[in-house]
C-alpha positions in Angstrom: 127.7 71.5 62.6 125.2 71.8 59.7 122.3 74.3 59.7 119.8 71.4 60.0 121.7 69.9 62.9 121.9 73.2 64.8 118.2 73.9 64.3 117.2 70.5 65.7 119.5 70.9 68.6 118.4 74.4 69.4 114.7 73.5 69.1 115.2 70.7 71.6 117.0 73.1 74.0 114.3 75.7 73.6 111.4 73.3 74.4 109.2 74.9 76.9 109.6 78.3 75.4 107.2 79.9 72.9 107.5 78.5 69.4 110.9 76.9 69.8 111.4 75.7 66.2 110.4 79.2 64.8 112.8 80.9 67.2 115.7 78.6 66.2 115.0 79.2 62.5 114.8 83.0 63.0 118.1 83.0 64.9 119.8 81.0 62.2 118.5 83.3 59.5 119.5 86.4 61.5 123.1 85.3 62.2 123.7 83.8 58.7 122.1 86.6 56.8 119.8 84.3 54.9 116.0 83.9 54.4 113.9 80.9 55.3 113.9 79.6 51.8 117.7 79.5 51.8 117.7 77.9 55.2 115.6 75.0 53.9 117.3 74.7 50.5 120.8 74.6 52.0 120.1 72.9 55.3 123.2 70.7 55.0 125.7 73.5 54.8 128.1 73.8 57.6 127.8 76.8 60.0 131.1 78.8 60.2 132.7 78.6 63.7 132.2 82.4 64.4 128.6 82.2 63.4 128.1 79.1 65.6 129.6 81.0 68.6 127.2 83.9 68.0 124.3 81.6 67.7 125.2 80.0 71.0 125.2 83.4 72.8 121.8 84.2 71.3 120.5 80.8 72.3 121.6 81.3 75.9 119.9 84.7 76.0 116.7 83.2 74.7 116.9 80.4 77.3 117.2 83.2 79.9 113.8 84.5 78.7 114.8 87.4 76.5 112.2 87.9 73.8 113.2 86.9 70.2 112.5 90.4 68.9 115.2 91.8 71.1 117.6 89.1 70.0 117.0 90.0 66.4 116.7 93.7 67.0 113.5 94.0 65.0 109.8 93.1 64.9 107.3 93.2 62.0 104.4 95.7 62.3 101.8 96.2 59.6 104.0 94.5 57.1 107.2 96.4 57.8 110.2 95.6 59.9 110.9 98.0 62.9 114.0 98.2 64.9 113.4 97.5 68.6 115.6 97.4 71.7 115.4 97.5 75.5 114.3 101.2 75.3 111.1 100.3 73.4 108.1 98.0 73.8 107.9 95.2 71.2 105.1 96.1 68.8 102.1 93.8 69.1 99.6 92.8 66.4 96.8 94.2 68.5 98.1 97.7 68.0 97.7 97.4 64.2 93.9 97.9 64.9 94.7 101.5 65.8 96.3 102.0 62.4 93.4 100.3 60.6 90.8 102.4 62.4 92.6 105.6 61.6 93.0 104.8 57.9 89.4 103.8 57.6 88.1 106.9 59.4 90.1 109.3 57.2 89.6 107.3 54.0 90.0 109.6 51.0 91.2 112.6 53.0 94.5 114.3 52.4 96.8 116.3 54.5 95.8 114.8 57.9 97.9 116.0 60.8 98.3 113.4 63.6 99.9 113.3 67.0 101.2 110.0 68.5 101.5 110.0 72.3 104.1 107.7 73.7 105.5 106.6 70.4 108.1 104.1 71.6 109.6 102.5 68.5 107.5 104.9 66.3 105.7 102.0 64.7 102.3 103.8 64.7 103.5 107.2 63.5 105.8 105.7 60.9 103.2 103.4 59.6 100.6 106.1 59.2 103.0 108.3 57.3 104.1 105.4 55.1 100.6 104.4 54.3 99.4 107.9 53.6 102.1 110.0 51.8 100.1 113.3 52.3 99.8 112.8 56.1 102.2 114.5 58.5 102.6 114.0 62.2 104.3 114.7 65.5 105.3 111.9 67.9 106.4 112.3 71.5 108.0 110.1 74.1 109.7 110.7 77.4 112.5 108.3 76.7 115.5 109.6 74.7 116.5 106.0 73.9 113.1 105.2 72.4 113.1 108.4 70.3 116.5 107.4 68.9 115.0 104.1 67.8 111.9 105.8 66.4 113.9 108.3 64.4 115.9 105.4 62.9 112.7 103.6 61.9 111.3 106.8 60.3 114.5 107.1 58.3 114.5 103.5 57.3 110.9 103.7 55.9 111.4 107.1 54.2 109.1 109.2 56.3 111.6 111.2 58.5 110.7 114.5 56.7 107.0 114.0 57.6 107.1 112.8 61.2 108.7 115.0 63.9 109.8 113.2 67.1 110.0 115.2 70.3 111.0 114.3 73.8 108.0 115.2 76.0 105.9 113.9 78.8 102.3 113.7 77.6 101.0 113.8 81.2 102.2 117.4 81.2 101.1 120.3 79.0 102.5 119.7 75.4 104.1 122.4 73.2 101.4 122.3 70.5 98.7 124.7 69.5 95.2 124.0 70.7 92.9 122.3 68.2 95.8 121.7 65.8 95.4 117.9 65.0 93.0 115.8 63.1 94.0 112.6 64.9 95.4 111.8 68.3 96.6 108.2 68.6 98.2 106.4 71.4 99.2 103.1 72.9 100.0 104.4 76.4 101.1 102.4 79.4 97.8 101.0 80.8 98.8 97.9 83.0 98.0 98.2 86.7 100.5 97.2 89.3 98.5 94.1 90.1 98.3 93.0 86.5 102.1 93.6 86.0 102.9 91.2 88.7 101.2 88.4 86.8 102.8 89.1 83.4 105.2 86.7 81.6 108.8 86.8 82.9 109.9 87.8 79.4 107.9 90.9 79.5 108.6 91.9 83.2 112.4 91.1 83.0 113.1 92.7 79.6 110.6 95.2 78.3 110.7 98.7 79.8 108.4 98.8 82.8 107.7 102.6 82.4 106.1 101.8 79.0 103.8 99.3 80.6 102.7 100.6 84.0 101.5 104.2 84.5 100.6 103.7 88.2 98.7 101.5 90.6 95.4 101.9 88.8 96.4 101.5 85.2 94.3 104.4 83.9 96.7 107.2 84.9 98.1 107.6 81.4 94.9 106.9 79.5 93.4 109.7 81.5 96.2 112.0 80.4 95.8 111.0 76.8 92.1 112.0 76.9 93.0 115.4 78.4 95.7 116.0 75.8 93.4 114.9 73.0 90.5 117.1 74.3 92.8 120.2 74.1 94.7 119.4 70.8 92.1 117.8 68.5 90.1 119.9 66.0 86.4 119.7 66.1 85.4 116.4 64.5 88.9 115.0 65.1 89.5 111.5 66.2 91.0 110.0 69.3 92.2 106.4 69.1 93.8 104.8 72.2 94.7 101.2 72.9 93.8 99.9 76.4 93.6 96.7 78.3 90.9 94.1 77.4 89.0 94.9 80.7 89.2 98.7 80.4 86.7 99.4 77.7 84.0 100.8 79.9 86.4 102.7 82.1 88.1 104.3 79.1 84.8 105.3 77.5 83.9 106.9 80.9 87.0 109.1 80.6 85.4 110.9 77.7 82.6 113.2 78.9 79.6 113.9 76.7 80.4 117.6 76.8 83.5 117.0 74.7 83.1 113.7 72.9 80.6 111.9 70.7 80.5 108.5 69.0 82.4 106.8 71.8 83.0 103.2 70.9 85.3 100.3 71.9 87.1 98.5 69.1 87.6 94.8 69.4 90.7 92.8 68.5 90.7 89.6 66.4 90.1 87.6 69.6 86.9 89.6 70.2 88.4 91.3 73.2 87.9 95.1 73.9 91.1 96.7 72.8 90.9 100.4 71.9 88.9 103.5 72.4 87.3 105.4 69.5 86.0 108.9 70.2 85.2 111.9 68.1 85.8 115.5 69.4 82.5 117.2 69.7 82.0 120.7 68.2 82.0 123.4 70.8 78.7 124.7 69.5 77.0 121.3 69.7 74.6 120.6 72.5 75.9 117.5 74.4 73.9 114.5 73.4 74.0 110.9 74.3 77.3 109.2 73.1 77.4 105.7 72.0 79.0 103.2 74.3 79.0 100.2 72.0 81.7 97.7 71.3 82.5 97.4 67.6 
């Protein structure tokens, strides 16, 4: 069977799934070790039998609902490829807003020390270090499997000497000195039990539940992130935390005026509330009114 014939056949079989033609092309490129240009330019080339057998296995897994990122073992984030597997969430474009907000807030500043809570694949921590060569960070996750993936991603992108990965539960006291970080950043589990029941089967059946659902309410881990950030951020340090699109007001309310100022909710490209922005107040400042705007 030629590449073109297989792609047409696979696209037809995948009808009803998300972006079937793209998925078929990505699987072909992955198995054959080629790029999209070569796939188009040499579409009449025959697929070797072993490769065709591998493609069939991957196609069956996709038909069973497994996300394409897990089939490929990678997902792009902020212009870089990151390894992913069943121990990690698949990085989403929405999370790139956290990186953008951090880079903008600390524009022109060197030697920033950051802490990534619930690092998963390490996409946030690795990207920050790759974008800013003078920045160093710590990244924690409770999952040994996720940390293995994150360390591999740090090595692949040349930042393993500047990001330290530790196994730790950020809902418990962390082994860091108080007021030691300029930035605390996190994409924690924030989906409630009720919301989880309505998620796409590809998410519920394949992505790690523990990285999605912190408890019945959905705010259990965001609350823990705020507590950790309150203890570990320097005065004037920044907390950035992703949350659900209906959780903006609730997450701002997690940050009391006595400890936080300039509380804001960042929007994603669809205009939905997506992340908390809050600055650690100086201990000598009198608590004032904090902003509660969406930006």
